[in-house]
C-alpha positions, 0 to 999 in steps of 0.5 A, a space after each residue: 793690837 788691832 789698830 793696824 790690822 790682823 796682828 797675825 798678819 802685820 806683826 810677823 811682817 814687821 819683825 821680818 822687816 826689823 830682822 832684814 834691816 838687822 842683817 844688812 846693817 851687819 853685812 855692811 858694817 861688819 863687811 867692811 872690818 872683816 874686809 880689812 882683816 882679809 886684807 891685813 897680810 897684804 899690807 907692806 909693813 907693820 905700821 900699815 897693819 897697824 894702820 889697818 887695825 886703828 881704821 876699824 878699832 873704834 867700830 868692830 865691836 858695835 858692828 857685830 851688835 847687829 848680827 846678835 840682834 838678828 839672831 835675837 830676832 829670829 829666835 824670839 819671833 820665829 822660834 820654830 825657824 830658828 831651830 830648823 835653819 840653826 840645826 841645818 847649819 850648825 857646823 858653819 855656825 860653829 865655825 863662824 863663831 870659833 872665827 868671831 872669837 879668834 878675831 876678838 882674841 887677836 885683835 886685843 893680844 896683837 897690840 899688847 904681846 912683845 913684837 916678836 909675838 905680834 905676827 902670830 896674832 896678825 895671822 890669827 886675825 886674818 885667819 878669823 876674818 877670813 873664816 868668818 866671811 867664807 862660813 857666812 857665804 857658806 851659809 847663804 849659798 846653802 839657804 838659796 838652795 833651800 837648806 840642801 846639802 847636795 854635792 851640787 848644793 855644797 859646790 854652789 855654797 862653796 862658790 858663793 863663800 869665795 865670792 862673798 869673801 871677795 865682796 868684803 874685802 871690796 868693802 874693806 878696801 873701800 873703807 881703807 881708801 876713805 880712811 888712809 893716806 899715802 902708799 896705803 891708800 894707793 894700795 887700797 884702791 888696787 885692792 878693791 879693784 880686784 875685789 870688785 870682780 868677786 863681788 860681782 861674780 857672787 851677785 851673777 851667781 845668786 841671780 842665776 841659781 835662785 830662780 833655777 833652784 825654785 820655780 816659785 822665785 822664777 815665776 816671781 822674777 819672770 811673770 809679768 808685770 813683775 818682770 818690769 817692776 824688778 827691771 830697776 834692780 838689776 839696771 841700778 846695780 850696773 850703774 853702781 858697778 860701772 860708777 864704782 869701777 870709774 871711781 876705782 880708776 881715778 882715786 885716790 886723787 891729790 885732793 881726797 875729796 872723793 874717797 868717800 865714793 867707793 864706799 857708799 857705792 859698795 854699800 849700795 850694791 849691798 842694799 840692791 843685793 839684799 832687796 833682790 834676795 828679801 823679794 825672791 824669799 818673801 814670805 818664806 823664812 825657811 826656803 819653801 818650807 815655812 813662812 814668816 806667818 807659819 813660823 811666828 809667836 804668838 801675837 801676843 808675845 810678839 807685840 811685847 817683844 816689839 816694843 822692846 825691839 823698837 827701844 833697843 834698835 834705836 839705842 844701838 843705832 844712835 851708839 854706832 852713829 855717834 861713834 863714827 861721827 866722833 872718830 870721823 876722818 883718817 885713821 891714826 895711830 892705834 893706842 891702849 895707852 
């Protein structure tokens, strides 16, 4: 256990990195299928709604696995932080779980009920999607402000909830641009252009409030030489935003060759935002209260769990990659027969 140095140092850092990776993959992957669910009422016909659902049908279950993994890693690696964070965020977490159940039930029922009942389950699928996105955004806002529930913190969290939901719609619209054709694809491009502004608003809001809420984060961002080393993050974000805006203005095209680009750029934005947040809050797992080293389980336990995690994560990744490969190309009619 001393092969890599002090296990009390590198094991908590390793688990924080693995948990962060799981959260990032969840936000990107489940983000697009939540976005598709939020966009569902904007579809012009039942056929378009079926095609939108078909575009996420093979993936949405596997996408949610990353959330389960992230929460599981938090529980086993940082049990003290798990109790503190989930206790503080009990209500939005409960709402998110109810909303995820609504999504799962509606996904199955909408394809099997008689036609007159289908709009009800479409509405439940939309409601589950929007409530999931809003609850996650609210939790992010509260976390950024140190798990505070002051009136100002609640207002900020509500703003981030709205911005994250719009960010998910951008991700979902970019996915539909990649997976659909014809009129639905053109509408997806319009939805993405509108969602872009919501995502931008969320990035700006978190970027402003994080250093204002924490003198420590302010020093990490604006001290020298940190300010120089961090400069590539906002610069790259601006480049990606500009590229995304330009690509959405010119897509879809007649050759349908670059429809993958907006989704790739959107994923890049999420990655950069996540890197910025991770840098800002490291080494804290509970802002300004508990570091990953204070909250970590015993090194002996972490080492055993690391072996299992390094087996489970590649299996999940391999299964997900295989499903995306098998169901590559345009979405086809969703069928349960």
